[in-house]
N, C-alpha and C positions, 0 to 999 in steps of 0.2 A: 328518328330522333324527336322524340317528345321534349317539349319544353314549358315548364308551368312556372308561372310568376306570381308568388306569393307577396303581402304587403304589413307589416305591425307597425303604427301610427308614423302612417301618411298613408298616401293616394298614390297609384301609379299609372300612369295615362296608356292608350294603347298604343300613342308613339312610340312611349318608350318598350313595353312590349314587344315591338315590331324592332324595335334598335335590339333588346336584347335579343331576337331570334338569328339577326342577323349579325352580331357577335359572335354567338354561339354556333354558328353554323361551320363557323374554321376550327373546329373544335374535334369534327369528323376526320380530316387529315390528321391526324393522330392517333384517332382510336374508331376503327370502321365499325367497330361492335357499339358504341351507345345505343343506348336503349331512352333510356330521358335522362333530363336535367334539369333540377329544384332550381329554381332560385329567390332567396330570401330577400329581400329587401326591408332594414326593420333603422327606423326614421329616431334620434334624442329626438325626446320633446321640447327638451328647450335648448339648443345648437350650438346658443351663446356660452352655456358651458362643457362642451365637448368639442375639439376643435375636429373630429373624423366625425361629424352630424350623421352622418349616414356608412351603415353596415353592410355588408353586401355579400352574403353566404353561397355558393355553387356548389351542388351535390350534381356527380356524375354518375346515373346508375349503368354498368355492361356487363359483360360476358366475366370481367372478372370481379374485382374489389371494386370496392364504394370508393371515389374518389372526393376529395374536395380541398376547399380553398375560399377564404374568406380575407375580405381585408373594408379599410373605412377611409373616407373620402371625405368633402364638403359638400359633395353631391352625387346622387345617384349616378349618374353619368361615367365620373372618375371611378368609385367604389369599382363599380358593374368590369372599368378596364382595369384597374389593380388588381382584381379576383383572378379575370380570365387571363393574366398573365403570370399569372402566381402557378395556374393549373394547367396552360398549355405548359410551362416551364415542368412540371411536373412530369407530366402523360411523356414528354418530350427525354426526358433524363430515363425514366422505366425503360420507353425502347429504343435507347442508346445503350441500356445496361446490357437487354434482351440482347442485342448483336456481339456484346464482347466477348470474346471466349473463353470459358470458366477457366479452361485447365491454362490459360496466363492470368485469372485473376483471382486466382486461389485465395483468399481472402485469409488473411494472418492472424492469428491468434496472438492475443496475451500476454500466455505464458512463454510465445517465441519472438517475440517483440521485444522482449521485457528480458527474458535470460541475459544477458550480457550484461545491464547494472544490476552494481551493488549492491546488496540492500544497506537501506541508513542505521548505521551504529546508533546505540540508544546514548541521549545523553545522560553524562556523569550524575547530573543534579536530578537527576527526573523525581520529581516526586513519588511518594511510596504509598501512602494516602490512598485507599480505597476511592475511586469515585461516586459522589450523592448519586445515589435514583431516584428519577421523580418522574409520574406518569405525562403521557401527552398522550391523551385519548385512549386508543386500544394498543397503545405501543411506550414500553418501560421503555425510557430514555438517560442511561452510565452519563454523569458528568451535563459539561454545558453543550448539549449536542441537537441539533438544529431542531427547531419547530414544525413539525406537520400541520401544514392548514390544510390537503388536500391528499384526500383519499378516491382512488379509485379501482374498481375492479373491472377487468373485460374479461368476455366471452370468448373464448377458440378453441382452433380443432390444431393435431401437431401436427407440423407444413416443413417443406425441405429447407436448405435455408437458399436454393434460387426463386423458394417463393418468398419469405422475408426479405430478402434484398427487393424482390420487385414490387410489394406492398410498403416498403418503407420508403420508396422514389414516389408510389402513386400517393402518401397523406404529405408528402416533403419535408419528414422530419429529417433528422441525424443519427438517430436511431432509433429500432424496433425489436420491443418483446414476442418473442416467442417460445413457444417447445415446440422442441430438433424432434420429426416424425425419426429418425434416427438410433437418435442416442437416450430420446423420450427426455432428456436435461431441459430445463431452463435456461432460455440462449437469451442474449440482444447482441443482434448484430449493427455497428455502428460506423459512422464516413468518417476514412479517415481524410486522402488526398486524392482528387482525382475521382476514379474509379475505382481506388483501394479502399477495400473495409477492412475492417476488422470482427470476432466475434469475442465476446465471453460468453464461457459454456457456468452453471453452477451442478455442482455434484455436492450431496448430504454425504457426511460422514458419520458411518453408524457406532 
C-alpha cells in the first residue's frame, strides 16, 4: 500500500510521515485491496482564529469505491487520529453490512413504512392566496421556501441497491443518491436503525 502525504500552509517532518505510515498500516486489515492512501494536511494560517487549527483529509483508493474521511484538531497528530478513526469505522460498517444476509434485511420502502399513517387534514383556515414566486439562482421558489446556497452535480453510472448501500457506508453518510440499475429510477437509500435502511425512488408522471 502506497501512502502519499502532502501539506498546505505547513511543513510535515520525516518523523510525522513515518508516524502516518505506522498509523495507516492498520487499515489493511479492514481492506486487503488497498492500493494507495492520500493524506492531505492543511493548517489554518492563524490558529487563534480557528479552534481546529489543523485539518487532515484521508482518501483511500482500492479496487472498490474511493473512501474519504476528514477531521480537524489543534495539532497534526490529533487530527490524523480522528480522521483515521472515521475511516476505520466506515470500512468496518461496510464490511459488516456485506455479511448481513440481504434476504432478512431488505430495505423498507417509504411507501410501505408510512402506509398506515393517515394523511394530515387540511387546516380550515388555510390561506387561499396564491404563493409569491421568487427566483433563487436557477430555481423558481414558491412562497418562503429555503434558500439554495450550494449546488452540486455528480456523475454516476446505474448501480444495484447493494452497491449503493456499500458506497453509502464507505463515505460515512446517512443517505446516498443513485440511479437504480434495475428500474432506471433516481433513488435515495438512507439509514434507519442499526442495519435497517429505507429507499425512496422517483417516477415521473407523464
